[in-house]
C-alpha positions in Angstrom: 79.5 204.6 -161.5 78.1 206.0 -164.7 74.3 206.2 -165.1 72.9 206.5 -168.7 69.4 207.1 -169.8 68.2 206.7 -173.4 66.8 210.0 -174.5 65.5 212.0 -177.4 66.4 215.6 -178.3 63.2 217.7 -178.7 63.4 221.0 -180.6 60.6 223.4 -180.8 59.5 227.0 -180.3 59.4 228.5 -176.9 55.6 227.9 -176.5 56.0 224.2 -177.3 59.0 223.7 -174.9 57.1 225.5 -172.2 54.1 223.2 -172.7 56.3 220.1 -172.5 57.9 221.5 -169.3 54.4 222.1 -167.8 53.3 218.6 -168.8 56.4 217.1 -167.2 55.8 219.0 -163.9 52.2 217.9 -163.9 53.3 214.2 -163.7 54.1 212.4 -160.5 57.9 212.6 -159.7 58.4 209.0 -160.8 56.7 209.6 -164.1 58.5 212.8 -165.1 60.3 212.5 -168.4 62.6 215.5 -168.9 66.2 214.5 -168.4 68.4 216.9 -166.5 66.3 220.0 -167.0 66.5 221.6 -170.4 69.3 222.7 -172.7 67.9 226.1 -173.6 64.6 227.8 -174.5 64.1 225.7 -177.6 65.7 222.3 -176.8 65.4 219.6 -174.2 66.0 215.9 -173.7 63.1 213.5 -172.8 63.2 209.9 -171.9 62.9 207.7 -174.9 60.2 205.6 -173.2 58.0 208.7 -173.0 58.2 209.9 -176.6 54.8 208.5 -177.6 53.1 209.9 -174.5 54.6 213.4 -175.1 53.7 213.3 -178.8 50.1 212.4 -178.0 49.8 215.2 -175.5 51.4 217.8 -177.9 49.0 216.7 -180.7 46.0 217.1 -178.3 47.3 220.5 -177.2 47.8 221.7 -180.8 44.4 220.4 -181.8 42.8 222.4 -179.0 44.4 225.6 -180.3 43.0 225.2 -183.9 40.2 227.4 -184.9 37.8 226.0 -187.4 35.1 228.3 -188.6 31.6 227.0 -188.4 29.4 226.7 -191.5 27.5 229.8 -190.4 30.6 231.9 -190.6 31.1 231.0 -194.3 27.7 232.4 -195.3 
């Protein structure tokens, strides 16, 4: 019997893919979203039903990496 899962191909740099792998591993086994491991260092498949969750977490992670100088630093 064939089992199919709807998925989305994610492409990114190594840091992004590693973050998504870490995020996947931090989930309970039933909640993990990477389909059959990864393709290579810059590509992987994730379950279609988890795309919004992953995008939200990636956005939060990227926001946490942003440096915004304070008003004092401009003076």
